[in-house]
NUFILUM-141445 format. One record per residue: residue in one letter; x, y, z of N, C-alpha, C, O in turn. Coordinates in pm, whole numbers, plus 50000, padded with zeros to 5 digits. Layout:
N
aXYZXYZXYZXYZ
...
This chain:
605
m733900387712245733640391712392732740403012403733150413812359
n731550402312456730660412612483731000421112598731380416312705
f730860433812578731100442512675730390456512658729970460012548
t730270464512773729710476312751730790487912738731860487712798
d730410497612657731430507412629730730522412633729550523912603
i731510532112668730960547112664731840551912547733060551512559
f731220556812427732030562412326732080576612341731020582412362
l733100582812335733180598212359732960603712207733560599112110
m732060613712203732000621512076732120636712116731240643412170
n733260640412082733570655712101733440659412251732840669612284
r734010651312339734040655112470735500651412529736240642812482
g735760659312634736880658812702738160657312651738980651312721
s738550662612521739660663312445740780671912504740550681612576
i741980668012470743020677712484742940690412403743380701212442
f742400688412293742050701012213740640703912230739810695412262
h740380716712206739020721312233738660726912081737730734912070
v739350722711972738850724711834738320712011772738980701711789
f737160711611700736650699411668735980700311527735680710911473
f735790688411476735200686611347733780678411412733750666211431
v732820686411436731700681611512730650673411443729940678811359
f730500660511474729360652811426728480649211535728880647411650
f727150648011492726030643411604725010638311560724860639711438
v724070631711627722950627611607721850633011675721870630911796
l720880639611630719860647011697718480641211651718340637311535
g717530640611737716240634911702715170648611690714030647711645
a715730660011737714780672311699715670685311729716700685211796
t715150695311673715930706011677715060718011736713870717811703
a715450727611812714610738911838715450752611834716680753411845
c714540763311816715250775211792714350786311850713130786411833
s715030795511920714320808211976715240819211927716450817711908
s714460831911904715070842811863715230851911978714690849512086
s715980862311956716320873712061716360886611979716760887411863
s715890896412054716190909211982717660916811999717990927311943
s718450908912092719790916012106720710907512073720600896112116
s721750910911994722830902011937723770898812046724620890112028
q723670906012176724610902712272723830894712377724370893412487
s722820890112360721980881012447722740868312465723570864112384
t722410862712571723060847912597722190837612519720960838112526
p722900827012434721930817912350721230808912445721760803512542
t720050808012411719140800012491718560786512420718070777112482
s718720787512277718270776312210719080763812190720030764312112
t718810753512246719750741612258720250738112123721480737812111
y719630735712035720210731611898720210744111792720010741111674
e720370755311817720300767211730721480766611633721480773011528
g722540758311673723550756911578723290751911434724010755211340
i722230743711425721930736811326720500741211264720130737011155
a719800749211336718490756911287718950765911181720050771411189
p718010768011062718290776810952718400790510984719250797610929
g717510795611083717530809911127716950817211016716570811810912
p716900830311040716410841210945717450839710817718560834310819
a716840845410715717660848910595718720860010620718420870410680
e719830857810577720880867910587720640878710510720160876510399
a720900892010546720590904210479721510902710345722630897710339
t720820907810252721540909210097722710913910112722870922210201
y723680910310040724940915910015724880929509939724170930509839
c725540939009982725540952009908726610951809778727840951709786
s725980951709684726960946809574726530957009439727110955509331
t725570966509456725240976209346725760987909373725580993809480
t726540992609264727151006609285726221016609205725801015009091
t726021026409285724871037009238725671048809163726641053609222
s725351053209052725991064708989725041077509028723811077909033
y725931086909052725181101009077725581111808979726651110708919
s724841121408961725141133208876725971143908962725521149109064
s727241146508909728201155708973728541151909111728461159809205
p728941138509123729131133009265730351137709340731311142809282
i730271135909474731521139409542732021126309586731271116609591
t733261125809616733991113809657734241113209828734721122609892
i733881101909878734161100210026735011089010024734661078309975
t736251091110081737501083410122737701078710257737091084610346
g738441069410286738701064510416739451051710433739651044710334
t739831048710536740491035010569739981028210675739751034210780
a739761015110664739341007010762740400995710815740960987910738
t740560995910937741680988011004741050980411126739980983811176
y741680971511163741440964911306742660960911381743770960511327
q742480958311487743670953511587743520940811648742380938211686
a744390932511667744210921511730745250918411845746400922611837
r744840911511944745910911012052746910900011985746710890911905
v748160905112057749310895112012749890887712140749910891712256
t750310876512089750950868412215752390873012254753130879412179
y752710868912380754100873012434754460860512501753650851712531
g755910860312526756630851812617756350838112572755690835912471
t756880828412651756970813912625756250807012731756110811712844
k755770794712687755190786612799756190780312895757210775112851
p755900780713026754680783013091754190796513115753040798913150
g755140805513094754790820613105754150825912992753900818212898
g753830838312984753200845912871751740841312841751060835012922
g751330845212714750070844512680749470854612581750170858612488
l748290858612594747690868012487747810882512565747380885012678
g748470891112480748950902512529748160914712495746940913612493
n748800927612465748190937712417747730938012281747850928212208
a747210948912243746790949812084748050953712014748880961712057
g748120947011898749410947911802748980960511720748040968111742
s749870960611624749560973811526748120971011434747560960111420
a747790982211387746480982411298746810975311171747780978311102
k745980966211144746130960411008744740964010903743640967010949
p745000963210784743940967610706742850957810701743150945810705
v741550961810691740460953610664740250952310523739770961610458
r740580940610467740630938510336739530932310262739110921510302
y739000938110153738050931510058736520931110135735660923110098
a736290940710247735140937410312733950948410235734210958510169
e732830943710261731530949810220731560964110281732030965910394
i731070974010210730670987010248729350989410201729000986710086
m728600994610290727161001710255727091014310327727561015910439
v726421024110252726111036610295724611037710300723931033310207
k724101043410405722731043710435722211060210469722891068510528
n721041061810420720521075310452719821074810588719721064210651
s719321087010633718701088410758717381081110774716841081010885
a716781074610665715731066410663716061052310685715201044010714
g717371049210671717751036910672717911028210538718191016210537
s717711035910431717931030610271719301029910245720101038610279
t719611018810179721031018610126721161026709981720461024309884
v722141036009987722151043909880723631043709804723941050609707
q724421034409868725791031509796726301019309843725971015109954
c727261011909754727760998709800729201000409747729411007109646
g730110994709812731530992809784732200981609862731600973809935
e733360981609840734260971109915735670978609937736050987509862
t736370974410042737600979710093738660973709994738370963309935
l739690978609977740790974509903741870966309975741820965810098
v742790960309912743790954210001744540961910116744980955710212
d744630972410108745280982410196744130988010301744510995810389
g742830984610295741820987410380741231001810336740281006810397
t741731006810246741151021110188739741018310112739401007210071
f739131028110101737801027910028737531043109957737931053610007
s736801041909835736451053909766735021053809725734641045109648
l734311061609765732881059209714732251072709657732501083909702
q731401069809552730761082409492729401085509565728601076409584
m729181097409602727801101809669727341115209614728151122709560
p726121118309627725401129609578725921140509670726261138309786
n725971151709613726481163709687725331171909709725101182309648
d724361165109830723281171109858723061175510003721931177210048
g724161177310074724211180810207723601173510315723651178110429
n722931160910286722451153410371723631144910460724801142810427
t722931141010581723921131510654723661115710620722581110110602
y724841110810618724791094910586725511088110685726281093910762
t725291076410688726081065910789726701055110686726011048910605
l728111053710700728831043510625729191032210711729661034710822
y729031020610678729271007610746730401000310664730340999310541
v731360995910733732270984710693732230972110761732770970610870
n731510961410692730980949510740732010938510728732950938110649
t731630928910830732560917310840732000906110753731680894910794
r731920910910617731240902310506732270905710363732870916210339
a732250895510297732850895310164732080886810071731620876210115
n731900890009952731310882709851731930885609707731290890809615
n733180882009700734020887509581735000876709544734880865309589
s735960880309463736850869709415737990867709518738890859609495
k737960875009629739070872009721738390863809835739080854909886
a737300865309874736620857209977735120857809984734530868209957
v734550847910017733120847310040732720842110178732610830110206
v732510852610262732550849110401731550859410468731430870510417
s730860856010578730130864210666730420860710811730180849410852
v730880869210884731140868311047730010872311113729810884511107
m729200865911174728000870011229727910866811379728790860211435
d726720872111449726610869411599726330854511615727160846611662
r725350851711582724590837811612723500832511501722880840611433
p723340820411488722510816411372721000820311389720290821011288
a720460822911516719210827911530719030841611509717910846311531
l720030849711466720150863211441720570867611306719870874411230
k721810863111281722630864811158723010880711141723060886611033
n723230885611251723910899911248725270900611236726060895711317
y725640908011110727090908911097727820921311175727090930511212
y728810921711194729440932111275729930943611168730230941111052
s729950956711229730240968311132731010978711225730760981311343
l732000983811145732690997111183731751007911108731341006210993
t731501018011178730511028011142731001042611155731761045711246
t730571051611063730811066011084729781073811005729221069210905
s729531086111054728671094210977729301105710924730291110710976
f728651111110802729251121910748728131129810684727001125210668
v728591144110641727551151710560728131153410436729321156410423
a727241151310328727641148710201727681163210134726941166010039
n728501171310184728571186610132730111189310074730731199710096
g730571178810001731901180709926732671167709947732361160110039
s733671165109862734521154109876735321156809985735831167810009
k735461144210068736141145010212736621128710241736181118110196
s737531131210318737991118110398737201116510527737011126410598
v736751105110559736091102910683737161096810788736781093410900
g738451095610749739561091510832739621077110834739191070210742
t740171072410941740431058110974739521051711079739551055511196
l738741042211037737911035111115738581024211165739141017011082
n738681020711303739531011211356738621001411451737731006311521
a738850990211451737980979111518739070975811641740180971311611
a738780977911759739780977111865739480963011936738570955411906
v740450961212039740510946412119739700948912241739350938912304
t739370959912281738480962012400737190966512370736910969012253
g736240968212474734950973612452733980961412390733660951212452
d733600964712260732820954512192733610943912138733100933812089
i734970946312145735990937112072735740935311923735840924111871
l735450945511858735150943111715736340939211642736250933511533
g737530942111702738780935411642738830922111635739530916811548
g738000913511735737920900611725737250897211614737780889311536
a736100902111587735230898111464735940900911337735860893111242
f736710912911333737370914311205738760905911190739370903811085
n739040902311299740390892011300740060878111241740770871411166
i738750875011294738160860911230738070863311095738580855011019
f737410875111040737300878910902738420878210823738450873410710
d739420883410889740740884910797741570872410788742430871510700
q741350862210880742000849910883741420841410758742080834210683
i740300843510754739660836510631739990842310498740130835410397
v740100855310502740710862210379742180857810353742580854510241
e742950858110461744230853210447744480838810398745400836210320
t743680830010443743660816110396743240814410242743820806010173
n742310821710193741860822210052743180828009982743610822909878
n743770838310038745000843109974746140832609952746740831009845
y746320826310058747590816810056747120805609942747950801709859
l745920801209943745480789909861745670795809715746270789009632
r745230806709686745570813509553746860812809512747200807909404
t747640817509594748990818109584749710804109546750520802909454
e749340795409619749950782109621749450772809511750190764509459
a747950774809472747390766009395746370771109286745490764509230
s746710784109268745750789009142746100782908999745290782408906
s747320778808995747700774208859748110758208881748950753108808
c747510751108979747910737609002747720726608891748300715808885
s746890731308811746560722208696747600722908574747620714708482
s748350732608584749360736208494750590726708529751410723008445
t750610723408650751730713708695751260699808695752010690808656
y750020697508737749540683108751748050683308684747130689808734
t747930676908589746750676108505745540672208590745600661808655
g744540679008592743420673408676743250681508816742220682108883
c744490687408844744270693608988743460704408973743440710508866
q742720708109076741610718809088742290731809104742760734209216
d742410740809008742970753909026742110761309149740890760909139
f742650767309252742050775609336741670787709300742550794009242
s740590793609316740380809709295739770813409424740470820509496
v738660809909465738100813409589737120801509656736430793809589
a737200801809792736410790709850734870793409862734450805009862
p734170784409871732610786609865732280794209996733150795910082
k730920799010011730530807510103730420799010244729730789010263
v731250805410334731240801410487730400810510570730260822110532
e729800806310684729320814510790730060812310894730180800710933
a730750823510967731420821711088730740827111196730410838811176
y730390822111311729820828511412730520828911542731120819711598
w730330842111584731240845211713730580857211781730190867011716
m730460856111920729880865412000730820869012132731280859812199
k731040881212160731900885112279731350878212399730160879512428
g732220870312477731830863712590730890851812580730310847712680
v730740846312465729690835512444730500823812396731460824512318
n729960811312458730650797912413729510793112322728340791912358
p730010790512195729100786112098728500771512110727520767512046
a729360762912217728950749812219727600749312291727010738612301
t727130760112338725710760912391724730759412276723610754912298
y725140763012152724140761612050723850747411998722970745211914
l724650737712053724490723112034724180716012175724340703812187
g723790722912270723530717512399724580713612501724360706312598
s725810719512468727060714812536727500725712623727230737512598
t728240721512732728880734412818730230735212802730860743912862
s730930725112707732500724212699732750737512620732080741012524
a733730743912669734310756612596735120751112456736100743712458
l734590755712356735110750512232734870759212087733820765112063
s735790758912016735420762211892735370750911804736020740811832
f734470751711676734240739811600733680744311483733180755311464
y733810734311398733190733311232731960724911246731950715711328
l730790727811164729740719911163729600715811027729150723810945
p729970703210990729760698410851728530696710798727580693310868
g728450698810674727070698210625726240712010628725210713310562
y726770722510709726010733510722726880744810694726430756210705
s728290742510651729170755310615729190765710709729230777610676
r729160761010843729220769610955730490766811053730750755511094
l731140776711080732120776011185731980783111310731660794711283
f732080781311442731950786311548733060788711620733790779011639
i733430801111676734630805611723734390809711879733580818811899
l734930804611975734650806612098735090821812134736140827312103
g733940827212213734170842112235734380845012393734450856612435
g734490832412488734650835312623733520827012688732810819812618
l733360827912815732440821212903731800830912993732430838713065
n730360829912985729700838313052729920853013068729950859013176
g730070857612959730450871112927731840876612966732140888512958
d732680866513011734100870613030734870867312935734800856212882
t735750876812897736590875912781738250877912812739210876312737
d738180882012957739560884313012740260873913088741480873313099
n739470866313137739970853413238739400841513182739540831713256
t738840839613085738300824413014738900824512894739500834012845
d738700812012838739210807812709738510815012599737290816212601
t739230819812506738680827012385739330824412265740510821112279
d738890825012152739610820412037739700831211919740350829111816
h738960843011945738970854011842740190859011814740230865711710
f741310857811882742690861211853743500851211863744690853411885
d743040838511850743950826211839743800822911687742810816611650
n744830827511590744460825411457744700810211423744120804511331
s745620804211506745770788011472744470782011491744070773811409
v743700785611598742240777611598741290782011480740560774011421
i741360796211450740350800111345740710794011222739850789011149
i741940793811191742350788011050742100774611043741620769810940
h742420766111161742150753111190740820748411134740640740711039
e739880755011214738470754711192737900757011040736980750910985
y738680767110990738270768810859738950759710760738550759110644
g739970752510802740440740210729739530728210705739410721810601
h738930726310819737730716410836736550721010737735950712910667
f736300732810737735270737910622735870733010471735190726810389
l737140736510454737630733810328737570717910290737230713810179
e737880711210381737750696210379736200691010326736030682210242
d735160698310393733880693710390733270696610251732520689410185
v733830710710218733070716210080734050715909964733600720209857
v735220712009965736120713909852736710700109813736670696909694
f737270691409911737760678309864737310668009952737750656709931
g736500669810047735720659210104736530652610235737750650910239
s735650649510334736100643910457735190631810509733970631310497
n736020622110569735290612210642735410610310777735180599910839
s735850623110831736120620410984735010618711060734000625611048
p735160608811148734060603611251733860614111370732890612311445
g734810625811395734620633711482735190625311601735610613811590
g735140632911725735360625411853736480629911933737130639711896
s736750624112037737950629112129739240627912060739460617212004
h740000635712055741480635011994742550643312064742270653612125
s743710638712053744820645712117746120642912050746290632711984
g747110652512066748320649011989749090638312050750090634711988
d748820632812157749590620812217748760608812212749000599912294
k747890607412133747020596512132746820590611995746710598011897
i746760575311984746530568211875745000570911847744270568511943
i744420575211738743110576711705742720571011560743530567411474
d741380570911550740930568211415741680575311293741680587611285
p742280567911205743060574611103742390584811024743070593410967
r740850584811013740160593910945740190606511035740240617410979
l740180606011162740180616811265741460624411253741560636511234
a742540614811269743950619411257744170625311139744880635311141
w743640620911015743860629910904743180644010913743840654110889
s741830644510950741180657010951741860666311035742050677810994
e742300662111161742660673411260744270674911217744820685811231
g745000663111163746320669011115746260678311000747080687511001
w745380677510895745040688310794744960700310857745730709610832
g743900701210954743530714411041744810720711102745050732811094
n745600711811163746760717611225747780722511115748370733211125
f747940714611019748810718710898748550729910821749500736910785
i747300733010787746840743810697747010756810776747320766910713
q746820757610918747090768910994748580773210990748890785010973
a749440764211004751020766110991751200771110868751810781710853
a750710764210764751010769710616750660783410595751440791210541
v749520786610636748840799110618749610809310696749880820210644
l749950806510805750680817010909752070816010894752770823910958
n752670806410812753990804010784754840803510910755780811110930
t754450794210993755080790311107754900775811152753880769411128
s755960771211217755770755511267755010755211399754840744311454
e754580765511448753720765911576752280763911562751680767111459
y751640757811678750320759311689750050765811824750540760611924
i749310777111834749140785311937747550786011971746640788011890
d747460784112102746130785512168746300791612307747010786312393
t745670802412325745790808212460744300810012524743280808112458
t744320813912661743370815912746743380828912813744430832912865
g742270836112816742310848512876743190859512797743530858112680
n743490869812872744540880012818745050887912909744640886013024
i745960897612891746750904112976745860913513059746250916713171
d744830917513017743850926913092743240919213225742850925313324
g743220905213211742850898713323743920885713364744960888313426
s743670874813334744690862613357744850856313250743790853313194
t745960852613190746310847113051747380836813068748260837913154
a747290827712992748260815412972748210808412830747240809912756
y749200801412800749130794112685748520781212717748850775212820
i747540775912623746990763812629747890755112570748260744812627
f748340758812443749170751812363750140762712290749690772812236
k751430759712296752460765512207753500755612160754640754312203
l752840748512057753540735712014754390738311891753860743511793
d755470735711891756310736411772756500722311691757130712311728
l755870724011588755620710211496757110703211463757180691611424
e758210711111484759500705811455760010699611570761010692611553
t759560700411682760040694911812759060684111885757900687211911
a759520672711914758720663611985758810668212130759860670612188
q757480669412187757030673512317755750669212362754950665112278
t755440669712488754010666812538753090671912463753180684112446
g751980665112397751120670412336751270670112169750360672412090
n752570666712138753070665811999754080653811991755180655611939
d753760642912038754830631512034754980625611910754350629111810
i755820616411913756270608611793756030595111795756220588311895
p755520589911669755290576111658756400566411688757540568611649
t756030554711764757450546211798757120533711718758150527111704
a756090528311662755920516311602755680519311459755060529711434
s756130510911351755900511411217754430511511181753740501811212
g753900522011115752580524011076751800532811177750670536811149
e752310535211274751620540911401751230556811349750210562611386
g752080561611270752030575211212750790577711148750210588511155
n750320566911080748780568811025747710570711111746630574111062
f747820569011249746910570211342747210581911443746580583411548
r748310590611399748480600711488748240614211425748740616511315
e747470623911492747290635311416748430643711394748510649211285
f749460645811493750620654411467751590647611384752410654411322
s751600635411377752380628911255751910632911128752700636911044
v750600632111105750040638110964750410653910961750940658310858
t750200661211052750500673711066752050676611019752300683810922
r753060670311098754280673111071754770668610927755660674710866
f754090656910876754420651210734753960661310630754670663610532
l752820667110647752430676810549753280689810564753670696010466
w753500693210681754350705910703755710704610642756200714210583
d756380692810655757630688710604757590689010448758620691410384
m756490686710393756280687810258756550701710187756910703610070
i756290711310288756350725710230757380733410288757850742810223
d757800730810404758870738710459760270737410434760570726410388
s761180744910451762500744510408763430739710512764610738810478
n763150736710619763860731210723764090717110699763120709710681
a765420712010695765680698910658765920690710799767020688710852
d764720686810846764680678010969765560665210953765720660810839
t766090659511051766820646711053766390637711164767130630511230
r764990639011177764620629311306764520614511259764090610811150
f765000606211363765090591211350765690586011219766780590811187
t765200578011148765930572111057765850578010895766420572410801
g765050589810884764730595010771765290609210769765630614710874
t765390615610644765800629610631764830636610546764400631910441
d764460649810603763610657310535764190664410423764870674510439
n763900658710298764660664510166763630670710075763880674009959
v762320672410140761360678710044761070692110092761150694310213
s760710702210005760140715210041759220719009923759180712409820
g758440730809946757740738209850756700728309762756640728309639
a755890719709853755390708709771753930710009795753270699609792
f753280722309821751870722409851751120718509725750120711509746
k751380721409599750950717009492750600702809493749500698709456
d751590694909539751430680309525750430677909635749620668909610
i750300684109759749220681909834747810684809790746800678409819
w747920696809706746480699609642746080691709544744900688909523
a747030687609477746720676509362746090664809413745060660809360
s746620658609513746130646609585744620648309641743810639109646
l744400660409679743260663109760742070666409655740900663609682
t742430672509536741350677809463741210670809325740270674409253
k742110660409279741890654309151740800646509170740540642709284
s740020643009064738750635409072739090620509022738290611209023
t740390619908980740790605508928741700598609041741330589709118
q742980604809033743920600409155744040611409265745050617809291
g742920612209321742640621309443741680621309535740980611209525
f741370628309617740280624509733739000626609676738000621409726
k738970634509566737600636009483737190625909405736180627509337
n737850614709402737690603309308736240598009378736150598909500
a735320593309316733790589409350734190576909434733520574409534
n735240568909402735270555209475736030557509622736170548509704
v736350567309636737140569709764736250570909889735270578309892
a736660563009993735690563410125736860562110234738030558810213
f736270565410349737270562810471738630571010465739680565910505
r738570583210416739830592410382740710591510492740290592310607
n742010589810462743100588610561744260590910505744290591610382
i745440592610579746620596110505747220583510430748240584910362
g746680572810440747170560610356746540561910224747090557510123
i745510567310223744880569410092745540582410012745520583109889
f746020590810083746790601410046748020597909992748420603109888
h748680589210055749960584410019749830575609883750610576409788
t748740567609891748450562409753748360570309623748730566409512
f747820581409653747710591509535749040598509518749390601709405
q749890601309636751070607609611752140598409537753030603409467
t752020584509556752820576109497752600576809344753550577109267
w751200577109300750890577009169751320591909115751720591808999
l751300603009172751750614109136753230614309102753720619409001
q753980607109214755340606609184755760598609044756580602708962
s755060587209038755400578208932754810584108790755360580408686
n753800592408785753180595308657753440609208627753560612008508
n753540619008716753790632008707754790639708767754680651708792
s755950631408796757220637908843756860645408981757280656809000
g756050638609077755750644509191756990641209275757950634109247
k756670649109398757780647509506758020631309556757130623109579
d759390629509565759700615809630759300618309802759950626209870
l758360611909846758190615509993758560603110087758180602510204
s759370592810026759770581710099760410585310240760060580510348
e761430594810220762120598310362761190603910447761280600410564
l760220612410414759270617410507758310607510581757900608710697
i758060598710501757310587310537757900579510642757250575210737
k759350577410622760100570110710760340577910843760450571710949
i760400589910838760650598510960759450597411042759610595811163
e758080598110985756790596611070756510582511103755510580411170
r757180573311068756670559511076755360556011022754670548111086
q754940560810916753930559310856754060546710738755150542110703
v752940542610693752920533210596752140539310469751060545110482
a752820537510337752400546410230751270541310139751250543810018
n750230533110209749270527810146748160525310248748200531210356
t747180516910219745850516710308745980503310391745080499610465
s747050496810376747250483510462747020484210613746710474910687
e747240498010647747130500010806745630502110842745160499010952
y744900507710738743330512010776742710511010628743260514810525
a741550505510637740400505710522740970500910399740700506110291
q741780490910413742330484210280741170477210203740450468810257
y741030481110072739940476309991740020462309970741040459109909
v739220452610003739300437009972738010433909893736930439509905
t738320424609816737210417309723737570401909737738570397009789
t736500395609678736590379909695737510374409579736990367809490
s738800376909578739670373209468741110369609537741810377309603
g741340356409505742680351109559742600346709694741550347309759
w743730341909742743860338409872744910345609954746010348909910
c744480347710078745350356610165745260353410308744220348510353
t746340355910387746140354110535746900365410593747980369510550
y746240370110695746480381110782747230377510907747210365910947
t747830386010965748520384711100748250396911210748250408711177
i748030392911329747940404111446748740398311536748660386211557
t749640406511604750390402711719749860412811834750250424511841
p748960407311920748290415512013749380424712105750370419112152
y749160437412124750130443812187749450448012318748250450512324
n750370448812434749920450612567750090465112608751060469712668
d748940471912565749050486012576748370489812715747210487112745
p749350497212801748670498712942747520508112954746930509213061
n747120516012833746040522812827744800516812762743710522612759
d745020504112708743900496312656743260488512756743990479712801
t741950489412811741410483612914740390474912850739680468212926
g740170473712703739380465312669738080470812595737310463912529
s737990485012617736850490812568737160496912443738310498612404
f736120500212378736250507812232737020519412238737830521912148
s736810528512357737420542412359738840539712386739610548412345
t739350529812446740650527012488741460519712398742690519312407
a740760513712305741310505012219742590508412146742480519212087
n743830502212130744780505012031744460501211909744710489711872
l743740511911811743420508611689744460505111599744160498911497
h745690508411623746790505811535747240490111551747210482211456
q747670486711683748150472511696747220462011724747530450411695
n746080464711779745010455411823743780454111725742820446911754
n743850460711619742770459911519743210460011389744320465011368
d742510454811285742690455911155741300459011090740250453611126
f741400468310991740190473110928740420471010774741490471010713
f739110469110725739060465910569737850471110516736820469310581
h737790478810381736890484210324736350473910232737070467810152
i734970472010244734400462710133733240470710090732730479910153
r732820465209955731910470909887731110461309788731460459809671
p730070455309839729370441909759728860448709647728350459909647
t729040440109541728600444009384727070445209391726520453309316
s726340437609476724950436509458724470434909589725150430409681
s723220438909600722450437909727722140423209744722060415509648
g721950419309886721600405609918722140402010062722600410310141
t722030388210085722450385010221723880378410200724220370410113
y724610383810302726040377310286726520372810417726290378910521
t727250360810408727810356410548729320359010534730070355010446
i729610367010646730910371410647731640365010785731080365910895
s732790359410769733580352810866734910355510912735700360210830
l735280353511021736730354311067737170341211112736640336411211
e738050335011053738670322611101740080325511133740870329611047
y740430323111266741750326111328742320314611394741600305211428
s743640314711415744410304211500745640309711536746170318811474
d746180303211654747430307411724748500305011625748460295011554
s749560314511617750450313411526751280300111562751610292711468
d751590297111682752240285311706751660273911793752370265511848
s750230274311802749370263611858749780261511991749640250512045
s750370272912061750660268512184750530283012265750290293212200
g750690283212405750580295112476749150299512516748280291012538
t748920312712525747660317512557746840323012413747380330412331
e745700318612403744900322112289744350334112294743840338212399
a744370341212186743780355712186742360356112161741860346912097
d741660365312203740160368112158739770375812070739610387212111
a739510373911940739330382811836737780382311792737170371811770
d737250394911782735860397011744735730403211611736670409411563
l734540401711544734480408711406733320417811423732360415011494
y733420428611357732570441311355732380444911207733350446011132
l731150446611169730880452811051730040466511077728930467011131
y730890478611023730180491811043729820497510883730350494710776
n728620507310919728400513410795729500523210767730560523710828
k729060532810647730080540610608730690551410716731870554910718
s729630556410810730060565710926731120557311008732140563311044
a730990546311035732020538311115732580544511238733770545011265
r731650549011306732330555511438732500543111529731480537311566
i733600539311562734160528111632733370526511771733410535611854
g732650514311792732130513211921730620519611914729900516612009
q730120527011827728830533011828727830524111777727960521411657
t726770518411844725870510311821725220514911684725080506811592
a724850527111672724150531711549724820528311424724180526111321
d726180527611429727040524111305727640511211298728450508411210
i727200501211408727430487511377726230480611322725110480011374
v726700474211184725830467511099725430452711159724280448511172
a726570446411192726700434311241727750430111321728820436011303
k727710420611414729030417611479728920400811521727900394311502
s730000396011573730240382511613731290384111723732460386911694
t730870382111850731880385111956731880370712045731550371212163
s732180360111994732210347712059733450346012163734470352612142
d733390337812269734640336712330735220324812265734550316312207
p736570324612277737440314812218737260302712322736830304312437
d737650290112264737400278212351738560275612437738520265312505
g739600283312445740820282712530741860273112489742870271212556
n741580267212377742550258112326743220263612194742660264112085
p744620267912223745240273612119745610266612017746150272211921
a745380252512018745710243211909744750242211813745060236711707
t743320247711831742230245211752741910260111692742150269411770
s741490262811586741050274411518739770279511553738830271611571
q739610293911566738320298511607737570304711511738150307611406
t736200307911525735600313811399734400325011462733590322011549
e734490335711411733350345411423732670347311295733310349311192
s731240346911301730590347311166729120352211188728440349011285
f728700360411082727440366011086726840365410955727570363710857
a725480366610943724820367810821724290380710818723720384510921
v724350389710705723850403110714723370408110563723980405810458
s722260414810575721930421710447722550433010417722560442010500
l723220434710287724040444010250723400450810120722660444710042
t723750463310106723320470309977724270472809883725240479809914
g724160467709759725200467609649725660482109636724910491609654
g726890482909603727700495709594727840504809703728240516409687
t727530500109809727610507309942728830504010018729080492110034
d729700513910072730990511310146730670507310296729890513410368
y731360496710329731330492110477732740490710515733690489010439
l732760491710654734130489210716734140477110813733460477010916
l734900467410776735070454610847736250454810950737400456810911
n735940452811077736880455311188737210441911255736280436211311
v738310436711254738980426411327739470431511449740560437111447
f738820430511563738970437111707739400426811790738740416611810
v740650429511847741270419611958740750426212090741020437812122
y739940417112165739570420712292740580419112385741070408012407
t741000430812452742000430412556741490433612710742160439512796
g740250428912724739830431812862740200419112953740100420113076
g740610407512895740890396512974742500393612950743310402912956
t742850382312926744150376012897744420380712760743600377912672
l745650388412728746010393212616745990382912497745320385012395
g746770371512515746920363812411747910365612316748290377112297
g748450355812247749580355912169749180359012012748020361211977
a750260359011928749850363411782749130352611739749170341211786
f748330357711625747720348011547747480350811409747730362111368
t747030342011331746930344211161745370343211147744700338211237
y744870347611043743520348711035743260349410878744090354310801
k742070344310839741420348210703739970353710732739280350310828
i739640362110641738280367310630737540363710511738110364110402
k736280360010520735780354410415734270361610396733650366710489
m733800360910252732430364610257731780354310144732230352310031
n730830349510192729980337010138731210325810104731220320009995
g732170323410198732910312610158734160316810094735120309210104
s734280328510027735540331909939736160341710029735520350410088
e737530340010037738430348510102738580362510043738620364609922
l738650372310145738470385610118740180391210111740890391310211
c740650395609977742050399009955742070412909916741050419209887
q743350418309916743630432009873743140432709724743330423709642
s742500444509701742230447409557742440462409529742800469709622
n742240467609403742380480609376741050487509344740270482609262
l740810498309407739440505409373739720519509298738860525109230
y740860523809316741130538009244742570537309223743160546709168
């Protein structure tokens, strides 16, 4: 059945945190002399911008030096109350600025000393005892074994944030405590973003620095690659990509994450994320996917109570999980405004409790298509709370190494070169291997709890022309499914197969289906072939399709078929799509064929 559809890409979601994908024909960039100016360049988010200032890493020795000491701290607003009351409150106690770059400049602006803060925020620098006045800067940057990050204002400027103080070099002394506050310039926001990235690196080192000693081939974590984090007080970074939606997001392929600083200069009454640690770490989690173990997320609209593309469900579920793991809480918290204006919780979700925005799958296999099912599953792998939801029992804890092994192994892991269309079904495949071969955790009860399927049969099952096989779909009367791509029930009214032709050439791919009992109402099944991006319903990603109407006779078989030129060794996603815009139709069996040979399940990794 042919129809027109509007596909949502990162618009109108219940969440305002995204793994952003986009297609642009051109980019533009304009510069400004002030880091507090309003962004004007439509696609500044992907423009290279100026080179970032060189990191201050060279320590200078002086004859008969003096010692300058001090402490750098920051404050963050803390939440209070419960939803529907409460929100983002006053400043919490001061926390140390850890592992941050320090530079000292003379009156001419030349750098004369470099250093870094320690774990407790203290620092000690050697300076000449010359009686001159110097300015000391503690910056929102780190390039060391603890973290590699720069928190800056905007891509067109790349100015980092600093705590500063001046001193006269006339003897050893302390410059006292430099504190980044939650008001005024809100330097506390910039340093809080910085510290959440530091803390995530600390967590990963604690949990996975010796992963290979437990699971051969697991990638030991030391420090994540460089990330650029952009934030400005009162500024919505979505404007850098030509959008007006208030959101924080990560830009894959650019190692850039963007944190919402408010709207139109207002930080007290609008949505901000610089103190929402769940959001910050969630977005950094997308960065880790992108550069450490790989992601195939198509981006797009998503929410906790919606069946979505399993790749998106995995990606968002991972982001939700890693923030909970790092913060050691089962909650996901997102606020708007603060107590100095008007504030509220956008989200205050407990992963351990079924509630609006955090619902529970109802059908077998549905958990593979729900982001919070993925989140809860991963969380239950590491937490110590023994849940007893539904028919399963949470009997697993402390299994982060198991997770990390399945993500980072280059054989039985996400980094396997043959892996495509990453989703929790593939994760389960590797976890099953880990359990069988390396005494990994038995996750069968958790899988049962979340109504997931522990393989790729629900999505992107790899098939080749070997054997004979029949598949079945029983169309589901989903009240939210109006027949469009954006409302389609991807779980129950669709099947997805991963194909990779061995050689380039023209292939005829067909779908042959028939009513299961040769009576009743005939279903309308269509056949789509997508490229590796496979954004469902996106014309740019559809390689070929066949959408004929059935003949109306349930006693006869129906065929959808197309001839298409394919590239050998390239991944494609084949979609059997049940059109639900008309009469739903009954259960049907089908075969899919390539050049006349049936496509059946096979092993790729």
